[in-house]
N, C-alpha and C positions, 0 to 999 in steps of 0.2 A: 644422092643422099647424103645428109649429113651424119646421121648416125647408123651406126651397125648393131647397136644394141639398146632396146628400149625395156626397162625393168618398170614394172607396175608394183603400185601398192593395191590392196584389195578392196577393204571397207571404205565405201564412200566414194572408189574410184571405179572399180568394176561391180561391185555388189551394191545393191540399194539397202544398206544394212541399217541406216541413221534412226529411222523408226523404231525398229527393233532394239536399238542402242538405248533409246531413251527409256523404253518400256523396262528393259532388264535392268538397267543402271538404278532406275527407282526401286525396283523389287530388291535388288542386290543392297540398297542403303539401309533398308530395315534390318536385314540380317547381320550388316557388317558395320553399322553404326557410323554410318556418315550421311551428309546430307542430300536430301532429293534434290531433283531437277524441278523447279516451278516453270510452269509453261510460258510465264512471262520473262523466265530468265533465259530461254533458248536461245534467242537470236542474239542476245548479248555474249553468252558462251561461245558462240560460232564464230566469233572475233577473237577468241582467245588460243593461245599456244597450250598444248598438253599440261605443260607444269601449272600453268596459271589456273586451268580447269581443275586440276588435283588440289590444287590450294582453296580454291572456292568451294569444292566440295568437302573439304577437310578430310581427306583420305591421307593417312599417314604414308609416308614412301613405302615403309616396309611391308604394307598392307596392298601395295598396287599389283605385284606378281599373284597374289593370290585371289584378288577380286578379279585380274585378268583371266586367270585359269578358271574360274567360277563361270565367268563370262561365255568362254568358248564353250564350255560344255552346256551351258543354258542354250547358245546358239544352236548345239548340235542337236537337242531335242525338238529345235523349232526351224529347222533348216529348210523346211519346204515352204514356210512362208516368206524366205527373203530372196528376193529376184535378182537376176543381172540387171543392169542398166539395159535400155534398149539399145541395140546396134553394138553391142560390145562384141558378140561372135563375128559380125562382119567387119568390125575395126581389127581384130587380132587376125583374120585370114587376110585381110589386105595388106597387112604389115607382114606377115609371115611369107604371103606369094611374092612379095618384092625382093625376099631375100634378108629381112631384117631379122636378127635374134631376138627372141621374147624370153623374158624372165618375169619373177614375181618376188618381192620381199613383204611379208607380211607377219602381223602378230597372230593371225588366225592359224587354224590347225589345217592341215593337208587334207582330213576329210571333209571339214566344212567348205573348204575352197572346190574339190572335185564335186560335191553335191551340188554347189550353185553354179559354178562354171561348166560342168559336165566334164566327160572324159576327152572329148574332142579337144575342146579348149584348153584344157589342163594339159593335153599331151603336148601342146604347143609351146609350153614353157620349158626354159632351159636352165639348169640348175637352180630352182625355186627355193626358196629359204622359207620356211615356215616356223610358226611358234616363237618369232623374233620378240624378244623384251622390248619394252615401251619405246625405250630409248637406245636400243642396241642395233638399229638398222644399218648405220654407217659401217659397222664390221661386216655385216652380211653383203651389204654393196661392194665392199672389198673383195670377199669373198666369191662373188658372181664375176668381177673383173679378174679376178685370178685365174678361175677356172675357165673363162671363155678366151682368155686372151686378148681382150679387147681392152684397148686404153681408155681412161676416164674421159678424154675429150672427144672419144667417138662414141658415147652412151650418154642416155639421158634417164632420169628416174621420173616418172608420173606419178604424182599423189594428190591428196587433198588436204593435207594438215601442214601446219607450219615445221612439225617436227619432221616430216618427210623432206622439205625442203631443207632443214637444218641438215639432214643426214647426207643428203647430195652434196651440200655444200663442203661437209667435213672431208668427203673424198674427192673433191674438185670436179665434179658432175654437173652438167647441166639439170635443171630440174623444170619440169612441165608441172604447172597448177591446173587443176580441174575446177570449174566452177559449179559444180552438182553436188559436192560432199558435204562432209561435216563442217569445215571451215567455210566462212563466207569468200567469195571470189575476190571482194575489195579487200579483204584483210590479208589475202596471200598477195595480192598485188602489191600491197605495201613493202613487201620483201623483194620485189622486183625478179619473179622467176624468169627463166630465159623465154619460155613458152607459156601462152595463157589458153587455155582451150576452155570454150563455152558450151560445146556438145561433143557428145563420145565421137561422132563421124568427124569431127573436125581432127582428129588424132592422126587418122589415116590421111587426111587430106593434107596436112601440113608435113607429115612425117616420111610418107611413101611417096614423095614426089619423084 
């Protein structure tokens, strides 16, 4: 096995929250005075990184943490409508059974993750980092490496956004891109991730050998 530690993003990687994201962002746009996402924009925006999306929606940077906090609270009220992607439980168990340490870095809250993943899946995660700022994932990845004692070259971060890839690059960690999340797979491929996953099952197939 190449990797001793696999760190996951949550939204768009383990949780199928993109439909909720679209609905919630447009609801928040009215209250916080930024642009709504028009249906015809969606596919274009899914090729952009987070900073470009923020500029496109005209959200002032100082307002981003406020909007993110309100978004998490809104998700907590609707968390029962947000499922895991199919086969996530089987994939996490397969990796854990092979002795691979699992962890998580997410902007979402512990409560939301627990309600969506369930106690058993969440219990498999070591040193998880919740409530991470939008562009603060690199420092959280470093924290997990330090606490776990695993070297960066023996770890991989798996996510669905360009900012996830950039965070992994910042700490010299490999990045595994998933094709089913917020950012389109071809947009992620342009940044040359070390591994590309097209189904959840492929994660275990490729990493638990």
